[in-house]
TORBA-18667 format. One record per residue (C-alpha): residue in one letter; x, y, z; residue number from 1. Coordinates in Angstrom, 2 decimals, always signed. Example, Ala and Ser with C-alpha at 12.3 -4.5 7.8 and 13.67 -1.06 7.14 Angstrom:
<pts>
<pt resn="a" c1="+12.30" c2="-4.50" c3="+7.80" resi="1"/>
<pt resn="s" c1="+13.67" c2="-1.06" c3="+7.14" resi="2"/>
</pts>
This chain:
<pts>
<pt resn="m" c1="+86.83" c2="+61.45" c3="+136.81" resi="1"/>
<pt resn="w" c1="+87.42" c2="+59.63" c3="+133.53" resi="2"/>
<pt resn="l" c1="+91.13" c2="+60.38" c3="+133.74" resi="3"/>
<pt resn="a" c1="+91.15" c2="+58.70" c3="+137.15" resi="4"/>
<pt resn="v" c1="+89.17" c2="+55.74" c3="+135.78" resi="5"/>
<pt resn="t" c1="+91.61" c2="+55.30" c3="+132.89" resi="6"/>
<pt resn="a" c1="+94.58" c2="+55.48" c3="+135.25" resi="7"/>
<pt resn="a" c1="+92.95" c2="+52.89" c3="+137.53" resi="8"/>
<pt resn="v" c1="+92.43" c2="+50.52" c3="+134.57" resi="9"/>
<pt resn="l" c1="+96.14" c2="+50.84" c3="+133.80" resi="10"/>
<pt resn="a" c1="+96.96" c2="+50.18" c3="+137.47" resi="11"/>
<pt resn="g" c1="+94.92" c2="+46.98" c3="+137.31" resi="12"/>
<pt resn="g" c1="+97.08" c2="+45.78" c3="+134.44" resi="13"/>
<pt resn="f" c1="+100.17" c2="+46.24" c3="+136.61" resi="14"/>
<pt resn="m" c1="+98.53" c2="+44.13" c3="+139.32" resi="15"/>
<pt resn="t" c1="+98.03" c2="+41.22" c3="+136.93" resi="16"/>
<pt resn="v" c1="+101.60" c2="+41.46" c3="+135.65" resi="17"/>
<pt resn="q" c1="+102.77" c2="+41.41" c3="+139.26" resi="18"/>
<pt resn="s" c1="+100.66" c2="+38.29" c3="+139.91" resi="19"/>
<pt resn="r" c1="+102.19" c2="+36.44" c3="+136.98" resi="20"/>
<pt resn="i" c1="+105.75" c2="+37.47" c3="+137.89" resi="21"/>
<pt resn="n" c1="+105.39" c2="+36.53" c3="+141.55" resi="22"/>
<pt resn="g" c1="+103.72" c2="+33.25" c3="+140.65" resi="23"/>
<pt resn="q" c1="+106.64" c2="+32.32" c3="+138.41" resi="24"/>
<pt resn="l" c1="+109.27" c2="+33.39" c3="+140.94" resi="25"/>
<pt resn="s" c1="+107.54" c2="+31.42" c3="+143.70" resi="26"/>
<pt resn="t" c1="+107.52" c2="+28.30" c3="+141.52" resi="27"/>
<pt resn="r" c1="+111.25" c2="+28.65" c3="+140.88" resi="28"/>
<pt resn="l" c1="+112.17" c2="+29.36" c3="+144.52" resi="29"/>
<pt resn="e" c1="+109.61" c2="+26.97" c3="+146.04" resi="30"/>
<pt resn="n" c1="+109.20" c2="+29.51" c3="+148.83" resi="31"/>
<pt resn="a" c1="+106.07" c2="+31.70" c3="+148.64" resi="32"/>
<pt resn="p" c1="+106.83" c2="+33.92" c3="+151.70" resi="33"/>
<pt resn="l" c1="+110.37" c2="+34.61" c3="+150.45" resi="34"/>
<pt resn="t" c1="+108.99" c2="+35.51" c3="+147.02" resi="35"/>
<pt resn="a" c1="+106.53" c2="+37.97" c3="+148.55" resi="36"/>
<pt resn="m" c1="+109.28" c2="+39.51" c3="+150.69" resi="37"/>
<pt resn="i" c1="+111.56" c2="+39.94" c3="+147.65" resi="38"/>
<pt resn="s" c1="+108.74" c2="+41.62" c3="+145.71" resi="39"/>
<pt resn="f" c1="+107.85" c2="+43.99" c3="+148.55" resi="40"/>
<pt resn="g" c1="+111.48" c2="+44.60" c3="+149.45" resi="41"/>
<pt resn="i" c1="+112.37" c2="+45.71" c3="+145.92" resi="42"/>
<pt resn="g" c1="+109.34" c2="+48.01" c3="+145.93" resi="43"/>
<pt resn="a" c1="+110.46" c2="+49.47" c3="+149.26" resi="44"/>
<pt resn="i" c1="+113.98" c2="+50.11" c3="+147.92" resi="45"/>
<pt resn="i" c1="+112.57" c2="+51.89" c3="+144.85" resi="46"/>
<pt resn="l" c1="+110.43" c2="+54.17" c3="+147.02" resi="47"/>
<pt resn="l" c1="+113.21" c2="+54.86" c3="+149.54" resi="48"/>
<pt resn="v" c1="+115.50" c2="+55.95" c3="+146.71" resi="49"/>
<pt resn="y" c1="+112.73" c2="+58.20" c3="+145.37" resi="50"/>
<pt resn="l" c1="+112.13" c2="+59.52" c3="+148.89" resi="51"/>
<pt resn="g" c1="+115.79" c2="+60.48" c3="+149.13" resi="52"/>
<pt resn="f" c1="+115.58" c2="+62.60" c3="+145.97" resi="53"/>
<pt resn="s" c1="+112.08" c2="+64.06" c3="+146.43" resi="54"/>
<pt resn="r" c1="+111.76" c2="+66.85" c3="+148.96" resi="55"/>
<pt resn="h" c1="+107.99" c2="+66.95" c3="+148.33" resi="56"/>
<pt resn="t" c1="+107.63" c2="+63.30" c3="+149.33" resi="57"/>
<pt resn="r" c1="+109.76" c2="+63.77" c3="+152.46" resi="58"/>
<pt resn="e" c1="+107.60" c2="+66.73" c3="+153.44" resi="59"/>
<pt resn="g" c1="+104.56" c2="+64.54" c3="+152.88" resi="60"/>
<pt resn="m" c1="+105.97" c2="+61.97" c3="+155.31" resi="61"/>
<pt resn="r" c1="+106.51" c2="+64.69" c3="+157.91" resi="62"/>
<pt resn="l" c1="+102.93" c2="+65.95" c3="+157.50" resi="63"/>
<pt resn="l" c1="+101.52" c2="+62.44" c3="+157.75" resi="64"/>
<pt resn="l" c1="+103.50" c2="+61.47" c3="+160.85" resi="65"/>
<pt resn="t" c1="+102.59" c2="+64.78" c3="+162.51" resi="66"/>
<pt resn="s" c1="+98.92" c2="+64.22" c3="+161.77" resi="67"/>
<pt resn="i" c1="+99.08" c2="+60.72" c3="+163.25" resi="68"/>
<pt resn="r" c1="+100.96" c2="+61.93" c3="+166.33" resi="69"/>
<pt resn="e" c1="+98.33" c2="+64.67" c3="+166.90" resi="70"/>
<pt resn="r" c1="+95.57" c2="+62.07" c3="+166.36" resi="71"/>
<pt resn="r" c1="+94.04" c2="+63.91" c3="+163.42" resi="72"/>
<pt resn="t" c1="+94.65" c2="+60.78" c3="+161.33" resi="73"/>
<pt resn="s" c1="+94.17" c2="+57.27" c3="+162.71" resi="74"/>
<pt resn="w" c1="+97.35" c2="+55.24" c3="+163.12" resi="75"/>
<pt resn="v" c1="+95.36" c2="+52.21" c3="+161.91" resi="76"/>
<pt resn="f" c1="+95.76" c2="+53.49" c3="+158.33" resi="77"/>
<pt resn="t" c1="+99.50" c2="+52.81" c3="+158.57" resi="78"/>
<pt resn="l" c1="+98.66" c2="+49.08" c3="+158.64" resi="79"/>
<pt resn="a" c1="+97.51" c2="+49.25" c3="+155.02" resi="80"/>
<pt resn="g" c1="+100.87" c2="+47.85" c3="+153.99" resi="81"/>
<pt resn="a" c1="+100.10" c2="+44.64" c3="+155.86" resi="82"/>
<pt resn="c" c1="+97.03" c2="+44.16" c3="+153.63" resi="83"/>
<pt resn="g" c1="+99.19" c2="+44.58" c3="+150.54" resi="84"/>
<pt resn="a" c1="+101.71" c2="+42.13" c3="+151.98" resi="85"/>
<pt resn="a" c1="+98.96" c2="+39.56" c3="+152.51" resi="86"/>
<pt resn="f" c1="+97.79" c2="+40.01" c3="+148.92" resi="87"/>
<pt resn="v" c1="+101.28" c2="+39.59" c3="+147.46" resi="88"/>
<pt resn="f" c1="+101.79" c2="+36.49" c3="+149.62" resi="89"/>
<pt resn="s" c1="+98.56" c2="+35.02" c3="+148.22" resi="90"/>
<pt resn="q" c1="+99.80" c2="+35.77" c3="+144.69" resi="91"/>
<pt resn="s" c1="+102.98" c2="+33.80" c3="+145.31" resi="92"/>
<pt resn="l" c1="+101.08" c2="+30.92" c3="+146.89" resi="93"/>
<pt resn="v" c1="+98.03" c2="+30.59" c3="+144.62" resi="94"/>
<pt resn="v" c1="+98.79" c2="+31.84" c3="+141.08" resi="95"/>
<pt resn="g" c1="+101.11" c2="+28.95" c3="+140.22" resi="96"/>
<pt resn="i" c1="+98.23" c2="+26.53" c3="+140.92" resi="97"/>
<pt resn="t" c1="+95.10" c2="+28.33" c3="+139.69" resi="98"/>
<pt resn="g" c1="+96.51" c2="+30.45" c3="+136.88" resi="99"/>
<pt resn="v" c1="+96.57" c2="+34.24" c3="+136.91" resi="100"/>
<pt resn="a" c1="+93.12" c2="+34.73" c3="+135.34" resi="101"/>
<pt resn="l" c1="+91.20" c2="+32.61" c3="+137.84" resi="102"/>
<pt resn="f" c1="+93.12" c2="+34.13" c3="+140.74" resi="103"/>
<pt resn="s" c1="+92.51" c2="+37.65" c3="+139.50" resi="104"/>
<pt resn="i" c1="+88.82" c2="+37.37" c3="+138.83" resi="105"/>
<pt resn="t" c1="+88.11" c2="+35.77" c3="+142.23" resi="106"/>
<pt resn="f" c1="+90.05" c2="+38.56" c3="+143.91" resi="107"/>
<pt resn="v" c1="+87.61" c2="+40.90" c3="+142.15" resi="108"/>
<pt resn="c" c1="+84.64" c2="+39.59" c3="+144.10" resi="109"/>
<pt resn="g" c1="+86.18" c2="+40.48" c3="+147.48" resi="110"/>
<pt resn="l" c1="+87.52" c2="+43.77" c3="+146.20" resi="111"/>
<pt resn="t" c1="+84.17" c2="+44.86" c3="+144.75" resi="112"/>
<pt resn="l" c1="+82.04" c2="+43.89" c3="+147.74" resi="113"/>
<pt resn="g" c1="+84.53" c2="+45.49" c3="+150.14" resi="114"/>
<pt resn="s" c1="+84.62" c2="+48.72" c3="+148.13" resi="115"/>
<pt resn="y" c1="+80.83" c2="+48.86" c3="+147.92" resi="116"/>
<pt resn="l" c1="+80.52" c2="+48.66" c3="+151.72" resi="117"/>
<pt resn="l" c1="+83.34" c2="+51.16" c3="+152.34" resi="118"/>
<pt resn="d" c1="+81.71" c2="+53.72" c3="+150.04" resi="119"/>
<pt resn="a" c1="+78.32" c2="+53.17" c3="+151.70" resi="120"/>
<pt resn="l" c1="+79.87" c2="+53.75" c3="+155.13" resi="121"/>
<pt resn="g" c1="+81.67" c2="+56.90" c3="+153.93" resi="122"/>
<pt resn="i" c1="+85.15" c2="+55.63" c3="+154.82" resi="123"/>
<pt resn="g" c1="+87.68" c2="+57.52" c3="+152.71" resi="124"/>
<pt resn="p" c1="+88.38" c2="+61.01" c3="+151.35" resi="125"/>
<pt resn="a" c1="+85.77" c2="+60.77" c3="+148.56" resi="126"/>
<pt resn="g" c1="+83.00" c2="+60.87" c3="+151.17" resi="127"/>
<pt resn="r" c1="+79.89" c2="+58.74" c3="+151.60" resi="128"/>
<pt resn="k" c1="+78.46" c2="+57.30" c3="+148.41" resi="129"/>
<pt resn="p" c1="+75.16" c2="+55.63" c3="+149.34" resi="130"/>
<pt resn="p" c1="+73.85" c2="+52.61" c3="+147.46" resi="131"/>
<pt resn="t" c1="+72.21" c2="+53.59" c3="+144.17" resi="132"/>
<pt resn="v" c1="+70.61" c2="+51.65" c3="+141.36" resi="133"/>
<pt resn="r" c1="+73.70" c2="+52.00" c3="+139.15" resi="134"/>
<pt resn="r" c1="+76.19" c2="+51.11" c3="+141.88" resi="135"/>
<pt resn="t" c1="+74.17" c2="+48.11" c3="+142.99" resi="136"/>
<pt resn="i" c1="+73.81" c2="+46.86" c3="+139.40" resi="137"/>
<pt resn="g" c1="+77.55" c2="+47.32" c3="+138.95" resi="138"/>
<pt resn="v" c1="+78.29" c2="+45.14" c3="+141.99" resi="139"/>
<pt resn="i" c1="+75.84" c2="+42.46" c3="+140.81" resi="140"/>
<pt resn="l" c1="+77.45" c2="+42.45" c3="+137.36" resi="141"/>
<pt resn="a" c1="+80.91" c2="+42.18" c3="+138.93" resi="142"/>
<pt resn="i" c1="+79.83" c2="+39.13" c3="+140.92" resi="143"/>
<pt resn="a" c1="+78.23" c2="+37.71" c3="+137.77" resi="144"/>
<pt resn="a" c1="+81.56" c2="+38.18" c3="+136.00" resi="145"/>
<pt resn="v" c1="+83.25" c2="+36.07" c3="+138.67" resi="146"/>
<pt resn="t" c1="+80.61" c2="+33.35" c3="+138.37" resi="147"/>
<pt resn="v" c1="+80.82" c2="+33.22" c3="+134.58" resi="148"/>
<pt resn="s" c1="+84.60" c2="+33.14" c3="+134.62" resi="149"/>
<pt resn="v" c1="+84.94" c2="+30.09" c3="+136.89" resi="150"/>
<pt resn="l" c1="+82.47" c2="+27.97" c3="+134.90" resi="151"/>
<pt resn="g" c1="+85.20" c2="+26.56" c3="+132.69" resi="152"/>
<pt resn="r" c1="+87.30" c2="+25.45" c3="+135.67" resi="153"/>
<pt resn="l" c1="+84.83" c2="+23.92" c3="+138.10" resi="154"/>
<pt resn="g" c1="+86.63" c2="+20.59" c3="+137.75" resi="155"/>
<pt resn="q" c1="+89.73" c2="+21.99" c3="+139.47" resi="156"/>
<pt resn="a" c1="+88.55" c2="+21.30" c3="+143.03" resi="157"/>
<pt resn="d" c1="+91.96" c2="+21.90" c3="+144.61" resi="158"/>
<pt resn="a" c1="+92.38" c2="+25.21" c3="+142.81" resi="159"/>
<pt resn="l" c1="+88.88" c2="+26.37" c3="+143.74" resi="160"/>
<pt resn="g" c1="+89.56" c2="+25.62" c3="+147.41" resi="161"/>
<pt resn="l" c1="+92.54" c2="+27.99" c3="+147.36" resi="162"/>
<pt resn="l" c1="+90.43" c2="+30.83" c3="+145.97" resi="163"/>
<pt resn="i" c1="+89.18" c2="+31.77" c3="+149.44" resi="164"/>
<pt resn="l" c1="+92.52" c2="+33.53" c3="+149.92" resi="165"/>
<pt resn="p" c1="+92.27" c2="+36.04" c3="+147.05" resi="166"/>
<pt resn="f" c1="+88.62" c2="+36.69" c3="+148.00" resi="167"/>
<pt resn="v" c1="+89.51" c2="+37.62" c3="+151.59" resi="168"/>
<pt resn="f" c1="+92.51" c2="+39.64" c3="+150.53" resi="169"/>
<pt resn="g" c1="+90.36" c2="+41.42" c3="+147.96" resi="170"/>
<pt resn="v" c1="+88.31" c2="+42.84" c3="+150.83" resi="171"/>
<pt resn="l" c1="+91.51" c2="+43.86" c3="+152.61" resi="172"/>
<pt resn="v" c1="+92.93" c2="+45.56" c3="+149.50" resi="173"/>
<pt resn="a" c1="+89.68" c2="+47.56" c3="+149.16" resi="174"/>
<pt resn="w" c1="+90.35" c2="+48.96" c3="+152.62" resi="175"/>
<pt resn="q" c1="+94.04" c2="+49.45" c3="+151.76" resi="176"/>
<pt resn="q" c1="+93.10" c2="+51.69" c3="+148.82" resi="177"/>
<pt resn="v" c1="+90.85" c2="+53.81" c3="+151.01" resi="178"/>
<pt resn="a" c1="+93.50" c2="+54.05" c3="+153.74" resi="179"/>
<pt resn="n" c1="+96.16" c2="+55.10" c3="+151.23" resi="180"/>
<pt resn="a" c1="+93.85" c2="+57.68" c3="+149.68" resi="181"/>
<pt resn="t" c1="+93.16" c2="+59.14" c3="+153.12" resi="182"/>
<pt resn="m" c1="+96.86" c2="+59.35" c3="+153.93" resi="183"/>
<pt resn="s" c1="+97.65" c2="+60.84" c3="+150.51" resi="184"/>
<pt resn="v" c1="+95.28" c2="+63.74" c3="+151.23" resi="185"/>
<pt resn="v" c1="+97.13" c2="+64.46" c3="+154.48" resi="186"/>
<pt resn="a" c1="+100.57" c2="+64.03" c3="+152.88" resi="187"/>
<pt resn="r" c1="+99.53" c2="+65.90" c3="+149.70" resi="188"/>
<pt resn="t" c1="+101.10" c2="+63.18" c3="+147.56" resi="189"/>
<pt resn="p" c1="+100.20" c2="+59.51" c3="+146.93" resi="190"/>
<pt resn="v" c1="+103.86" c2="+58.47" c3="+146.97" resi="191"/>
<pt resn="t" c1="+104.24" c2="+58.98" c3="+150.72" resi="192"/>
<pt resn="p" c1="+101.59" c2="+56.41" c3="+151.78" resi="193"/>
<pt resn="s" c1="+102.96" c2="+54.06" c3="+149.12" resi="194"/>
<pt resn="a" c1="+106.41" c2="+54.25" c3="+150.74" resi="195"/>
<pt resn="l" c1="+104.89" c2="+53.62" c3="+154.16" resi="196"/>
<pt resn="n" c1="+102.93" c2="+50.67" c3="+152.73" resi="197"/>
<pt resn="f" c1="+106.01" c2="+48.98" c3="+151.36" resi="198"/>
<pt resn="l" c1="+108.07" c2="+49.54" c3="+154.49" resi="199"/>
<pt resn="v" c1="+105.39" c2="+48.04" c3="+156.73" resi="200"/>
<pt resn="g" c1="+104.66" c2="+45.22" c3="+154.28" resi="201"/>
<pt resn="t" c1="+108.33" c2="+44.31" c3="+153.93" resi="202"/>
<pt resn="g" c1="+108.67" c2="+44.09" c3="+157.69" resi="203"/>
<pt resn="v" c1="+105.65" c2="+41.79" c3="+158.01" resi="204"/>
<pt resn="l" c1="+106.80" c2="+39.56" c3="+155.16" resi="205"/>
<pt resn="a" c1="+110.36" c2="+39.39" c3="+156.50" resi="206"/>
<pt resn="i" c1="+109.01" c2="+37.86" c3="+159.73" resi="207"/>
<pt resn="v" c1="+106.78" c2="+35.40" c3="+157.87" resi="208"/>
<pt resn="a" c1="+109.54" c2="+34.45" c3="+155.42" resi="209"/>
<pt resn="g" c1="+112.03" c2="+33.98" c3="+158.23" resi="210"/>
<pt resn="i" c1="+109.74" c2="+31.62" c3="+160.14" resi="211"/>
<pt resn="y" c1="+108.85" c2="+29.64" c3="+157.01" resi="212"/>
<pt resn="t" c1="+112.45" c2="+29.41" c3="+155.80" resi="213"/>
<pt resn="l" c1="+113.75" c2="+28.18" c3="+159.15" resi="214"/>
<pt resn="s" c1="+111.02" c2="+25.55" c3="+159.38" resi="215"/>
<pt resn="s" c1="+111.49" c2="+24.35" c3="+155.79" resi="216"/>
<pt resn="g" c1="+115.23" c2="+23.77" c3="+155.77" resi="217"/>
<pt resn="g" c1="+116.80" c2="+27.12" c3="+154.88" resi="218"/>
<pt resn="l" c1="+117.11" c2="+29.48" c3="+151.95" resi="219"/>
<pt resn="p" c1="+117.12" c2="+28.29" c3="+148.32" resi="220"/>
<pt resn="a" c1="+120.53" c2="+27.18" c3="+147.08" resi="221"/>
<pt resn="t" c1="+120.20" c2="+29.15" c3="+143.84" resi="222"/>
<pt resn="y" c1="+118.13" c2="+32.09" c3="+142.61" resi="223"/>
<pt resn="p" c1="+116.78" c2="+32.70" c3="+139.08" resi="224"/>
<pt resn="t" c1="+118.88" c2="+34.99" c3="+136.90" resi="225"/>
<pt resn="d" c1="+115.96" c2="+36.13" c3="+134.71" resi="226"/>
<pt resn="w" c1="+115.83" c2="+39.86" c3="+135.46" resi="227"/>
<pt resn="w" c1="+112.11" c2="+40.19" c3="+134.75" resi="228"/>
<pt resn="l" c1="+111.27" c2="+37.89" c3="+137.68" resi="229"/>
<pt resn="y" c1="+112.27" c2="+40.74" c3="+140.00" resi="230"/>
<pt resn="l" c1="+109.96" c2="+43.42" c3="+138.52" resi="231"/>
<pt resn="g" c1="+107.01" c2="+42.49" c3="+140.73" resi="232"/>
<pt resn="g" c1="+107.95" c2="+45.17" c3="+143.26" resi="233"/>
<pt resn="l" c1="+107.94" c2="+47.90" c3="+140.60" resi="234"/>
<pt resn="c" c1="+104.50" c2="+46.79" c3="+139.40" resi="235"/>
<pt resn="g" c1="+103.27" c2="+46.93" c3="+142.99" resi="236"/>
<pt resn="v" c1="+104.61" c2="+50.48" c3="+143.46" resi="237"/>
<pt resn="l" c1="+102.80" c2="+51.66" c3="+140.32" resi="238"/>
<pt resn="f" c1="+99.54" c2="+49.97" c3="+141.34" resi="239"/>
<pt resn="v" c1="+99.46" c2="+51.28" c3="+144.93" resi="240"/>
<pt resn="t" c1="+100.42" c2="+54.84" c3="+143.96" resi="241"/>
<pt resn="i" c1="+97.99" c2="+55.17" c3="+141.05" resi="242"/>
<pt resn="a" c1="+95.12" c2="+53.58" c3="+143.00" resi="243"/>
<pt resn="a" c1="+95.67" c2="+55.91" c3="+145.97" resi="244"/>
<pt resn="w" c1="+95.35" c2="+58.90" c3="+143.63" resi="245"/>
<pt resn="a" c1="+92.32" c2="+57.53" c3="+141.78" resi="246"/>
<pt resn="v" c1="+90.27" c2="+56.74" c3="+144.92" resi="247"/>
<pt resn="r" c1="+90.34" c2="+60.42" c3="+145.88" resi="248"/>
<pt resn="h" c1="+88.48" c2="+61.30" c3="+142.69" resi="249"/>
<pt resn="t" c1="+86.15" c2="+58.36" c3="+142.08" resi="250"/>
<pt resn="g" c1="+85.56" c2="+56.62" c3="+145.41" resi="251"/>
<pt resn="a" c1="+86.43" c2="+53.06" c3="+146.35" resi="252"/>
<pt resn="l" c1="+83.88" c2="+51.19" c3="+144.23" resi="253"/>
<pt resn="v" c1="+84.55" c2="+52.85" c3="+140.86" resi="254"/>
<pt resn="t" c1="+88.30" c2="+52.63" c3="+141.41" resi="255"/>
<pt resn="s" c1="+88.02" c2="+48.95" c3="+142.31" resi="256"/>
<pt resn="l" c1="+85.91" c2="+48.19" c3="+139.24" resi="257"/>
<pt resn="a" c1="+88.35" c2="+50.13" c3="+137.05" resi="258"/>
<pt resn="t" c1="+91.44" c2="+48.38" c3="+138.41" resi="259"/>
<pt resn="t" c1="+89.58" c2="+45.10" c3="+138.11" resi="260"/>
<pt resn="t" c1="+88.74" c2="+45.77" c3="+134.47" resi="261"/>
<pt resn="g" c1="+92.39" c2="+46.32" c3="+133.64" resi="262"/>
<pt resn="q" c1="+93.38" c2="+43.38" c3="+135.80" resi="263"/>
<pt resn="i" c1="+91.06" c2="+40.88" c3="+134.15" resi="264"/>
<pt resn="l" c1="+91.67" c2="+42.04" c3="+130.58" resi="265"/>
<pt resn="t" c1="+95.40" c2="+41.73" c3="+131.15" resi="266"/>
<pt resn="a" c1="+94.88" c2="+38.37" c3="+132.88" resi="267"/>
<pt resn="v" c1="+92.96" c2="+36.99" c3="+129.91" resi="268"/>
<pt resn="l" c1="+95.71" c2="+38.17" c3="+127.56" resi="269"/>
<pt resn="a" c1="+98.39" c2="+36.62" c3="+129.81" resi="270"/>
<pt resn="d" c1="+96.63" c2="+33.25" c3="+129.96" resi="271"/>
<pt resn="v" c1="+96.14" c2="+33.23" c3="+126.18" resi="272"/>
<pt resn="i" c1="+99.77" c2="+34.07" c3="+125.36" resi="273"/>
<pt resn="f" c1="+101.38" c2="+32.19" c3="+128.26" resi="274"/>
<pt resn="p" c1="+98.87" c2="+29.52" c3="+129.42" resi="275"/>
<pt resn="q" c1="+99.55" c2="+28.43" c3="+132.96" resi="276"/>
<pt resn="s" c1="+96.59" c2="+26.21" c3="+133.88" resi="277"/>
<pt resn="e" c1="+94.08" c2="+24.01" c3="+132.15" resi="278"/>
<pt resn="g" c1="+90.54" c2="+25.17" c3="+131.41" resi="279"/>
<pt resn="d" c1="+88.46" c2="+26.93" c3="+128.81" resi="280"/>
<pt resn="i" c1="+89.50" c2="+30.56" c3="+128.35" resi="281"/>
<pt resn="l" c1="+86.14" c2="+31.59" c3="+126.83" resi="282"/>
<pt resn="p" c1="+84.24" c2="+31.84" c3="+130.17" resi="283"/>
<pt resn="i" c1="+87.01" c2="+34.04" c3="+131.55" resi="284"/>
<pt resn="f" c1="+86.84" c2="+36.26" c3="+128.47" resi="285"/>
<pt resn="a" c1="+83.06" c2="+36.48" c3="+128.89" resi="286"/>
<pt resn="g" c1="+83.56" c2="+37.43" c3="+132.53" resi="287"/>
<pt resn="a" c1="+85.95" c2="+40.19" c3="+131.47" resi="288"/>
<pt resn="c" c1="+83.32" c2="+41.58" c3="+129.09" resi="289"/>
<pt resn="v" c1="+80.72" c2="+41.59" c3="+131.88" resi="290"/>
<pt resn="m" c1="+83.20" c2="+43.42" c3="+134.12" resi="291"/>
<pt resn="v" c1="+83.65" c2="+46.15" c3="+131.51" resi="292"/>
<pt resn="v" c1="+79.87" c2="+46.61" c3="+131.47" resi="293"/>
<pt resn="a" c1="+79.85" c2="+46.76" c3="+135.28" resi="294"/>
<pt resn="l" c1="+82.43" c2="+49.56" c3="+135.22" resi="295"/>
<pt resn="a" c1="+80.54" c2="+51.51" c3="+132.56" resi="296"/>
<pt resn="v" c1="+77.22" c2="+51.22" c3="+134.40" resi="297"/>
<pt resn="t" c1="+78.72" c2="+52.30" c3="+137.73" resi="298"/>
<pt resn="a" c1="+80.90" c2="+55.16" c3="+136.51" resi="299"/>
<pt resn="a" c1="+78.64" c2="+56.72" c3="+133.85" resi="300"/>
<pt resn="g" c1="+75.43" c2="+58.69" c3="+134.10" resi="301"/>
<pt resn="k" c1="+73.60" c2="+60.40" c3="+136.90" resi="302"/>
<pt resn="r" c1="+73.62" c2="+58.77" c3="+140.32" resi="303"/>
<pt resn="t" c1="+70.22" c2="+57.67" c3="+141.60" resi="304"/>
<pt resn="p" c1="+69.53" c2="+58.20" c3="+145.33" resi="305"/>
<pt resn="a" c1="+69.32" c2="+55.21" c3="+147.59" resi="306"/>
<pt resn="a" c1="+65.59" c2="+55.77" c3="+148.19" resi="307"/>
<pt resn="s" c1="+64.90" c2="+54.78" c3="+144.58" resi="308"/>
<pt resn="l" c1="+65.94" c2="+51.23" c3="+145.39" resi="309"/>
<pt resn="r" c1="+62.87" c2="+50.80" c3="+147.54" resi="310"/>
</pts>
């Protein structure tokens, strides 16, 4: 379990790096949908190349498609890539305005609440994990972390209005992680659902980018030559694959708190080294500390049955 938690923390760091990269690329291109499509498209290319060399992953795709065709696995899970596409689009649209830390920690609230409900309903391969004292305290602490973190930036009314997007997409990503974990059990590898995610997501974003580009006057005349601005797709591949593996071992809530811990700690470091928006960094750092406590409380110790809450 603790190996899965550690891996999920690392995955969260990749998510924050992806947010910063996509935010920068979107600012340079002035086209958020195109930025999201580029990020997802590069991730899809990486996974297709890997799929071509990995017989195990190709076999996983065959097993998954067979299971869906025979209705042993719901086809709805294949839409998980659309949730990831929506999240990446929100990165490109919001991060350049709010800063990566504020974006990331608001995303946490939706991710945590969504994961808590999914575990309670028993959706996912880890089985039903009913509400317990520790899990409930962990969720409360996670929400407290969000509240503490935004205290230093309450004056940014425009930025705060945009934060509804990462909150909603946080809930969707919670379901995406569960869907990917379910498909990875069927495929016997987490790489197969990751490839499916990026193919579906790229298709969705290509449509959105095409409509936006046509209505806004066409493609950008020039593209940035900084190579690191095109690593967002790789970060996304690492996050989706690691998270799909971790959910199988820890459940949705613990995985979400672990990825969030890595996400926020990396976000704080990014905003300290490369500040992108105004505001006091201390509340965000305090929120990160509270999130670490939330993870420790939820993941450690004996689980208390739901009846003890009454």
